[in-house]
N, C-alpha and C positions, 0 to 999 in steps of 0.2 A: 430271471438271470440265475436260477438253479438248473437251468440245463446245460449241456455241453454244445457248443456250437463249434463242429467241426470245419473249419476254414476250407479244408481241400475238398469235402464233400458239396460245398454249397452251389447251387446250380446243376448238380447232377440230372442228368435226363435219363429216366428208367425205361429199360427194354428187356421185354420178356420174350418166350417162345411165341412165335408167330402160330396161329390157327387159320388152316387154310379156307375155313368159312369165314371167317371175320373179314368183312369188306371196309370197314371204316378205320380210319388211322388216328391215335391218340399221342399227342406229345404231352408228357406232363414233367415238370422241373421242380425241384424240392428245394427249400431254403429253411434254415432254423436248425432246430435240436434235432436228436433221434427219432424224438417222438413223432416228428413231421415227416421223416424219411421212412418210419413204419408206417404211418397212416398212407402214405403214398401207395405203398405195396397192396394195401386193402382197397385203395380205390381202383387201382390197376385190375385187381381180382375182380372186382363188382363190373367195371366195365368191358372187361374181357368176356363176361358172360352175356353183355349187350351188343356184342360182334364187332367190339373195337381191338386191333392189333396196335402194338405201342410203335412209335417209329422216332427216330432221332432226328428227321428232317423236318424241320419246322413248316416249310413250305408246302408239304404235301398234307399236313393235318388238316383231319376235320374238325377236331377238337383240341383245344389247346388249354391246359391246367396248370396252373402254378400255385405250389403248395407253399403258404406263405406263413412268416414268423413275426412278431409284434414286439419282442423281446427287446431288440435293438434299433437304434435308428438307421443304423447302417445297413440292415436287411431289408427295411422298409424301403428306404432309398433304392437299393438294387432291385428290389421286385416292381417299383414304379417304372424303371427304366426297362425292364424286359417287358412289360405292360406296352409301353409306348413301341418296343421293335415288334412284338406280335401284332399291333395295329396297324403297323406301317406294311407288313408281309399282308395281313387280311386286306388292307385298301389297296395294295399295289399289284398283288399276285393271286390273291387266293379268298375273293369276297365272302366265298360259302363258309370259310371258317368260323367257328365260334369259339369265343375266349371265355375261361370261366377262373375266378379266384377261390381256392381252399384255404382252410384253414383259419389260424389266430387273426391275421390281418382282415379276412373276409368279414368275421364277426363283428370287427372293430369300425371297418369303413365301408360297410354295406351300402349306406345312402351316397357317399361320397362316389363311390365308383359305380353303381348303377344309374342313380338319377342325375346327380351334377354333372360328373365329368364324363359320363355313359363311354367307359372304357372297357366294360366287360357286358357278356350275355347273361352270365349265371355266376351267383354268388353261394357258395356253399360252407357252412360251417364245420366244426369238428365233430359234430353229432350227428351231422344229417348225411354221411356218405351213402346210405342205403338208400338214400330218397334221390340220388342223381338220374336214374334211370326216368323218373317222373318229371325232375326239373328240364332234363334234356328233351322231353318229349314238349315242355311248353316253349322252350328256344325254338325246337323246330317248328313250331306253331307260329313263330315270329314275335313270342312276348319273351321279356326279361324274366328269368327266374331266379328266385330266392329262397334260402331254407338257412338260418342260422340259429333257430331254437336249439336251446343247450337241453340236453337229455337229463333225466335223474336215472336213467336205467342203462343208455347205450353204452356198450364196453366191446363191441364187435367180437365178442367171444365167439360167436358161429361164423365168423368169416375166414376162410382159411387164407391169409395173405399169400401173395404170388412173391418170390424170393427174387428181387429184380437186383441188376448190377452186384451179384453176390460172389464171394470167392468159393461159394459152395461149403466154407468151412465155419463160419460165423453167422450167428441169426439174431435180431431182435424177438422179445416175446414181450408184447404189451400186457401189464397184469393190472393196473390202474389208469383210469381217466380223470381228469380234473383235479383240482387242488383246494382246499380249506384254508390254507395257511394265507393269511392277507397280507404279505409283506407289501409295505408301501411302494416299493420300487416296482412291482411286478404286475403284469397285465394278464397273467394266465387264469386266476378265478374269474375274471371277466370273459375272456375268450375260449375258457374250456370247461368251465360249469363247476359245479359241486364234485367233491371227490367220490367215486363209486369204484368198486374192485370186481374183479371179472371171477367168474366161478373156476373155482380151483381144479375141477375135473377138466374142463376146454383148456386150460393152461397146461395141465399134465398131458393131456391128448396131443397138443400141438408140441410139445418138448418130445415125445415119444416119436411123433411123424417126423421130426426134424432129426431125431437120431436115426431112424430108419431109412432116410434120405442122405445121409452120410454127413450131417453135419456134428462137430466136435465141440462147439462152445456155443451157448446161448447167453444172452443178456436181458435179465427180466428189466422190464423198463416201465418206468412212470414219472410223472413230476415228482412226487415222492412215495417211493416205493416201499418204505417202513411202516407207512402210514395203510399198507394192505389190510384189509378186514373184510373176509367173506362170511355172511351170516344167513346167507340165502337170497341174498340180493338186496337192492337198497342204499341208499347214502349213507356214509359212514356216520354222519351227524346223527343218524337215527338209529344207532345201535342201541341208545339208551332205552327205546320203546321195543326191544327185541325180546322173545318169548324166553323163559327159562332156558328150554331146549335150544333155541338158536343159539343163546349165551354160550352154553355147554358144549355146542359143536363148531361154534365158530372157529376159523382159520386164519390166524394172524401171519405176519411176514415170516417170521422165525419158522413157523410151522411149515409154510409154503416152500421155503429154501429146503427145509428137511424133505419134503415130499418129492422135490425134484431132484434133489441131491441122491436118493434113494432108489429113484425109479431109474437113472441112467448114471452109475456109479463111475463111467469111463468119459462122462461129458463134463466138459468144463464150464460151471456156472459163476456169471457175473451178474452184479445188479447196479442200476444207476436210476434216479439219483437220491441220495439220502438227505435226510434233513435232521440236525442235531438233536433238535427236541424229541424225534420221534424214534432213534435210533437206541433201542433197547437192548440192554446186556444179552438177552437170551438170543439176539441176532448175531451178536459177537460171538458168543458161544456156540452157536450152529455152525458157523464159518469155522471155528478152531476144531469143531469134531468131525467135519467130511473134508477129505483131501481134494474133492473136485471143485469145491465152492472156492473160488479165487480170493487169494489174500489181497486185496485191495478194497479200500472205500473211498468213494468219492464224497466228501462232506464238506460241503459249502459253509463259509463262516460269514462271509462278505464285509466283515470289518472285526478290528480288534477291540473298537472303543464300545465300553457298556451304554454310553449316551447314544452313539449312533445307532447299535443295534436296537435300542429302545424305538429311535425314532424310524427304524425301519421296519418294526414292529415284527422284529426277529423272536421268537418266544424263548432265547437260551442268551444266556450271560456270557461273558468273557471265562468267567471262573468255572461254569458248568461245562464249558466247552473244553477246558483244560481236563476236568475230571473225565470227561469221555475219553479224551485223547489217552489220557494214563492208563485207564482200563483196558482200552485196546490194544496200547502196547505191552499191557502186563498179560492179557489173554492170548493174544497173537503177535510176540514180539517182532515176527518177521511181517508184519502187514504193512503195505505201501498206503500211504494216505496222501490226497489229493485234495485241491482247494478251489473255490470261486471267490473272487475277491472285487469288491468295487472301491473305489477311491474317487474322491468329490461329491461325497453324496451331500445334500444340502445342509449347511451349517458345519460341515467338516472342519475342523481346527488342526493346526499344527501337531496339537498334544493328542487330537483323537489319530491322527496319521500315525505319530509315536507309537500309538497302542498297538497298531495293525501291524507296524513292523517289529514289537517286541513278540507280539503273538507269532508273526510267523518265525521268528529266531526260536522260539519256543519249542514249535511243532516241529520244523523243518520239513516242510512238505517234499513229496517226490515229486511233483508237477503240479501246474495249476493254471486256472483260467482266470485272467485278471483284465479288468474293464474299467474305465473312466464311468462316472455316472451319466448318463443321456434321459432327459426327460420323457416318458412315455404317456402320450394322452391317454386319459382314462384311468389311469393308476392312483391311489390316495396321496401319492407323493406330487405326482402331476398337478392334482387339484388344488392342494392344500400348503404347498412348500414352494418357496423361491428357488430355483437352481442359481444358488448364489455364491459358487466357488467359482474363481476365474478360470477360463480354459487352460493357460498356461500353467496354473498350479495342478489342475487335474493333470496334465501330461507329464509334469515334473514327478507327481506322486507315483503315477503309473511305471513310468521309467525307473524309479527306486525300487519298487517290488518286484518289476520284472528282472533288474539287475540281482536281487537279493535271491529271488526263486533259482534264477540259473547257478547261484552259489549252491543252493541247497540242494538242487537237482544233482547236481555235480558230486556232493558229499552222499547223498544215496545211492548213486549208480555205483560209487567207488566202492561201497559195502560189499559188492558182487564180485568183486576182482578175486580171481583165484578161486571161486566156487563154482559147482555145478548147478545150472538151471534148467528146468523142463521148459523147452519153448514148442507151443503148436506153429507149425509153418501154415503162414497164410498167403503170402505170394512173394516174388522176386523182390530184391531189393533194388530199390530206385537208383542205387548209384552205381550198381554191378551187377551184370546178368549172370555172372557166377556164383552168386550168393543168395540163400534165402533170408527172408524176414519174416518173424512171428513175435508173440509177444509171450513172456514170463506170465506167472500166476500174479505176479505184481502188478502187472500191465506195464511194463517196460520192454521197448523194442528191443530184439536182440538180432543181430546178422550174423550168418555165417556161412563157410563154403557148403555148395551145395551137396557136392558125394553123391551117394546113391538114394538121398531122400526126395518126399515128395510132398506136394501140398496136402495138408492134412494129418502130416506124421506129427506125432510127440516125440521129438527129440533132446536128448540130455546134451547140454552145452557145457564146455569148460569156459569161463569168462577168462579172458587174457588181457582184455584192454576196454575203454569206455569213452564215449564221451558224456556232455552233461545229461544228454537224452538218450543215448542208444548203448547197449552192451555190444561187444564184439567178443567172438568166441570161435572154439573150435568143435565140432560134433564129436561125440565119443558113443553115440549108440542110441538106438530106441528107448525110450521109457516104456515102463510097464502098463502105461495109458493106452498103447495101442492095441 
């Protein structure tokens, strides 16, 4: 639940430049968090080298891949419906089509998909994408193919992702894979394996390459970015066995942030997702030191109740979280903070829920991602706890915190009225073809008249009005970052 699920992107079909020599067609659809969309780019890059051009026409595809998510039941049900659709097209229109499942759901439901339900030809876990050509050869020979082995080494640092469906302005750069935090509600450690970090040199090369290609903003991505630790390769948990030299030359997340910020001082740098127990003050101090590191931290808390936090195996308390918030506000007063919150976790009482409400009142987040608890098979909570909070209670509590967050979001956006903010133009506004839309350093959407500006420009905007989620303003000139 640590990852941000952008509902607008769910089910996006990836398309990239067509290579004349490629004769086969790949249809690839993604669900879930940013890591999944980033992984789909890696897959497309691997398959492009195997003679596949992407297509948005399902009916003409030789290979259909769906990159899946196991975080929420809704995502899983959506993927099942899509698999039914693929199989109907395969049965009625294109019998040569092969269907494959990638990602977290693939790892968890491998036997069900391949052997019991027989709805796919190919199952590929998140660490096995480089094995796709071999697996596809197996399928072409008429055999089902599967590789869901979780790797202790794979970081895809040597695969240059193809940027798909991109605005050419912002890009994701994966820096870690896997997770060591065994939150009881989360399936990620079981579907993505143990935590390992990518070589900082390969990250730096990707960042520099993106800058050369005109990108203006990157998001360093991981299940838990603050946990980044490179000491020559290997799992984070094995760092205790590292040599003195490895320990002395290790690169942690604060250092990686600094390396990236210095390498491209005019490129904006974001990161996601943070974990309260791992977000150290040197990361916050590094953010304060460099203007090009965006002043926004996504800091999932999940609950305001110490009792529920313990049941979730969150390794922070309410009091420790408050102390971290206070330190962030002290070091970076203008920093935006956003949240993930779960209501209705097993045994959650009204008192526990009141603790969540009071925590939100204390922090007054800029925005948040809020969910009712849904039991996920394979998680510790799913195995050991009864989902005992009634559905109507969950829905009421969710509505209460959604309403409260809307109030807080409005308070936070109003703080920017009559100030000048720097906005990176990303696209045309959804509501008006005469306006640009972009984001501030604090990750707040801002819209303003197009004038003579272009996508990719950094523009100073005087904020004249706002909604709870959007700043509205007038452009007053290009910023010094252009």
